[in-house]
C-alpha positions in Angstrom: 18.8 -41.7 -19.4 19.7 -41.2 -15.7 17.4 -39.6 -13.1 19.2 -36.2 -13.3 18.7 -36.0 -17.0 15.0 -36.9 -16.7 14.6 -34.1 -14.1 16.3 -31.6 -16.5 14.1 -32.7 -19.4 11.0 -32.0 -17.3 12.6 -28.9 -15.9 13.1 -27.5 -19.4 9.5 -28.1 -20.3 8.2 -26.5 -17.1 10.6 -23.6 -17.5 8.7 -22.7 -20.6 5.6 -22.1 -18.5 7.5 -20.4 -15.7 5.3 -17.4 -16.2 1.8 -18.4 -14.9 1.2 -14.8 -13.7 0.8 -13.7 -17.2 -2.3 -15.8 -17.4 -3.8 -13.9 -14.4 -3.3 -10.7 -16.3 -5.2 -12.0 -19.2 -7.9 -13.2 -16.8 -8.2 -9.7 -15.5 -9.8 -8.7 -18.8 -11.7 -11.9 -19.5 -12.8 -12.2 -15.9 -14.1 -8.7 -15.9 -16.1 -9.4 -19.0 -17.7 -12.5 -17.3 -18.7 -10.6 -14.2 -19.9 -7.4 -15.9 -22.6 -8.6 -18.2 -24.3 -5.6 -20.0 -21.9 -2.7 -20.2 -24.6 0.0 -20.7 -23.5 3.3 -19.3 -23.9 3.6 -15.5 -24.4 6.9 -13.6 -21.0 8.3 -13.0 -21.4 9.1 -9.3 -17.8 8.7 -8.0 -16.2 9.1 -11.5 -15.1 12.5 -12.7 -13.4 11.5 -16.0 -14.6 13.7 -18.9 -14.4 13.1 -22.6 -11.3 15.3 -22.7 -9.7 13.1 -20.1 -10.4 10.1 -22.3 -8.7 11.8 -25.2 -5.6 12.6 -23.0 -5.4 9.0 -21.7 -5.7 7.7 -25.3 -2.7 9.9 -26.4 -0.6 8.3 -23.7 -1.6 4.7 -24.4 -2.0 2.4 -27.4 -5.8 2.6 -27.1 -8.1 4.7 -29.2 -10.5 7.1 -27.5 -13.3 4.6 -28.3 -11.4 1.8 -26.6 -10.6 3.9 -23.6 -14.3 4.6 -23.2 -15.1 0.9 -23.4 -12.5 0.1 -20.8 -13.9 2.8 -18.6 -17.3 1.2 -18.6 -15.7 -2.1 -17.7 -13.6 -0.4 -14.9 -16.7 1.2 -13.4 -18.6 -2.1 -13.2 -15.7 -3.8 -11.3 -14.8 -0.8 -9.1 -18.4 -0.6 -7.7 -18.8 -4.3 -7.0 -18.0 -4.0 -3.3 -17.0 -0.5 -2.4 -18.6 2.2 -4.6 -15.8 4.7 -4.7 -14.6 4.6 -8.3 -11.4 2.6 -7.4 -10.6 -1.1 -7.7 -9.8 -2.7 -4.3 -8.0 -6.0 -4.1 -11.2 -7.7 -2.9 -13.0 -6.4 -6.0 -10.3 -7.7 -8.3 -10.4 -11.1 -6.6 -14.2 -11.2 -6.8 -14.0 -10.4 -10.6 -11.4 -13.1 -11.2 -12.1 -15.8 -8.6 -15.8 -15.2 -7.8 -15.0 -14.7 -4.1 -13.6 -11.7 -2.3 -12.0 -13.9 0.4 -8.9 -16.0 0.5 -5.3 -15.4 -0.5 -3.8 -15.9 -4.0 -0.1 -15.1 -4.6 -0.6 -14.6 -8.3 -3.5 -12.2 -7.9 -1.5 -10.4 -5.2 1.4 -9.8 -7.5 -0.8 -8.6 -10.4 -2.6 -6.2 -8.0 0.7 -4.8 -6.7 1.9 -4.1 -10.2 -1.3 -2.4 -11.2 -1.3 -0.3 -8.0 1.5 1.9 -9.2 0.9 4.6 -6.6 1.2 2.0 -3.8 -1.9 3.3 -2.1 -3.9 0.0 -1.9 -6.3 0.7 -4.8 -6.2 0.9 -8.6 -7.5 4.0 -10.3 -8.5 4.1 -14.0 -5.3 5.5 -15.3 -3.2 2.9 -13.5 -5.5 0.2 -15.0 -5.0 1.5 -18.5 -1.3 1.9 -18.0 -0.9 -1.7 -16.7 -2.9 -3.4 -19.4 -1.2 -1.3 -22.1 1.8 -3.6 -21.6 -0.2 -6.5 -23.1 -1.3 -4.5 -26.1 0.1 -5.8 -29.5 1.6 -2.3 -30.0 3.6 -2.3 -26.8 7.3 -2.7 -27.1 9.2 -5.9 -26.3 11.2 -3.8 -23.7 8.0 -3.0 -21.9 6.9 -6.6 -21.8 10.3 -7.8 -20.6 10.4 -5.3 -17.8 6.8 -6.1 -16.7 7.6 -9.8 -16.6 10.8 -9.1 -14.6 8.8 -7.1 -12.0 6.3 -9.9 -11.7 8.9 -12.3 -10.4 10.9 -9.7 -8.3 8.7 -10.5 -5.3 10.8 -8.5 -2.8 11.4 -5.6 -5.2 15.1 -5.8 -4.8 15.9 -5.5 -8.5 16.8 -9.1 -8.8 15.0 -12.4 -9.2 16.4 -14.8 -6.5 16.2 -18.6 -6.2 13.8 -18.4 -3.3 11.4 -16.2 -5.3 11.4 -18.6 -8.2 10.8 -21.5 -5.7 7.9 -19.6 -4.1 6.3 -18.8 -7.5 6.8 -22.4 -8.8 5.3 -23.9 -5.6 2.3 -21.5 -5.9 1.9 -22.4 -9.6 2.0 -26.1 -8.9 -0.5 -25.8 -6.1 -2.9 -23.8 -8.2 -2.5 -26.3 -11.0 -2.8 -29.3 -8.7 0.4 -30.6 -10.1 2.6 -32.7 -7.8 6.3 -33.0 -8.4 9.1 -34.2 -6.1 11.5 -31.8 -4.4 14.3 -33.2 -6.6 12.4 -32.2 -9.8 11.6 -28.8 -8.3 15.3 -28.2 -7.5 16.3 -29.3 -11.0 13.8 -26.8 -12.6 15.3 -24.0 -10.5 18.9 -25.1 -11.2 18.2 -25.2 -15.0 16.6 -21.7 -14.9 19.6 -20.2 -13.1 22.1 -22.2 -15.2 20.5 -20.5 -18.3 19.8 -17.1 -17.0 22.3 -16.3 -14.2 25.2 -15.4 -16.5 27.6 -14.1 -13.7 26.6 -17.1 -11.5 26.0 -14.9 -8.4 22.8 -16.8 -7.4 20.4 -14.1 -8.7 19.1 -12.8 -12.0 19.5 -9.1 -12.7 17.6 -7.1 -15.3 20.3 -7.3 -17.9 20.6 -11.1 -17.5 16.8 -11.4 -17.6 16.6 -9.4 -20.8 19.2 -11.5 -22.5 17.5 -14.7 -21.3 14.1 -13.7 -22.6 15.5 -12.5 -25.9 17.1 -15.9 -26.4 13.8 -17.6 -25.4 11.1 -15.4 -27.1 8.4 -18.0 -26.3 8.6 -16.7 -22.8 6.8 -13.5 -23.9 4.2 -15.3 -25.9 1.4 -14.6 -23.4 2.5 -11.0 -22.9 0.5 -10.0 -26.0 -3.3 -10.2 -25.9 -4.4 -9.7 -29.6 -8.0 -8.7 -28.7 -6.7 -5.6 -27.0 -6.1 -4.1 -30.4 -9.9 -3.9 -30.9 -11.2 -4.0 -27.4 -14.7 -2.7 -28.4 -15.4 -6.0 -30.2 -15.0 -7.8 -26.8 -17.8 -5.5 -25.4 -20.4 -5.4 -28.2 -23.0 -3.7 -26.0 -20.6 -0.7 -25.7 -20.6 0.3 -29.3 -24.1 1.8 -29.1 -23.1 4.1 -26.2 -19.8 5.6 -27.3 -19.4 9.3 -27.8 -17.1 8.9 -30.8 -16.8 6.9 -33.9 -13.2 5.7 -34.4 
């Protein structure tokens, strides 16, 4: 087997994990749990969500009212960790996930940007619910495909470009402390675009992305977090505080 074939073999394997950002999304939930400890109800102070609001949010999400309440307790803990204003700032998200509010992390930056739908530099509770709803087992494949596309569309141009894939792969390899040669990195990118860039214009559009993912369903494997179906079991201390019995 020649060197080029060896590169493509490794490239094909690494292409299957070309979505490290999904792991950060899962860590948003698990990291919050780790930093929050006891989820007994806290004084609302900066929060003005009522039970009626929870019902309305539930109607527009795959979560039950009970689960929305549980997620709200979690949200409150994180959003008060640095700035007590009822909103999650990037430093608070980073503190919850990385245990430090300082430093720069490309993966975390991308997740924060997607959660921050209003583009105002903070995440409110409804944005939080809407974002994690994509990872619910009940969310559609279309929603998951679109979210994954947006993760890699770093420049928000409506395309995934070679340089964006290179940037994400470099960040992933750095975070994972994996070292590969420039030749292997190029082979991985070449293989990705060979498979996904149907019109060979050097960028992947949304239609090409959808077709690529549908042909490779394993790419969406981590886009579904099974425990979101019964989120209250992740937070056992919450079940004694809920206002409803689902």
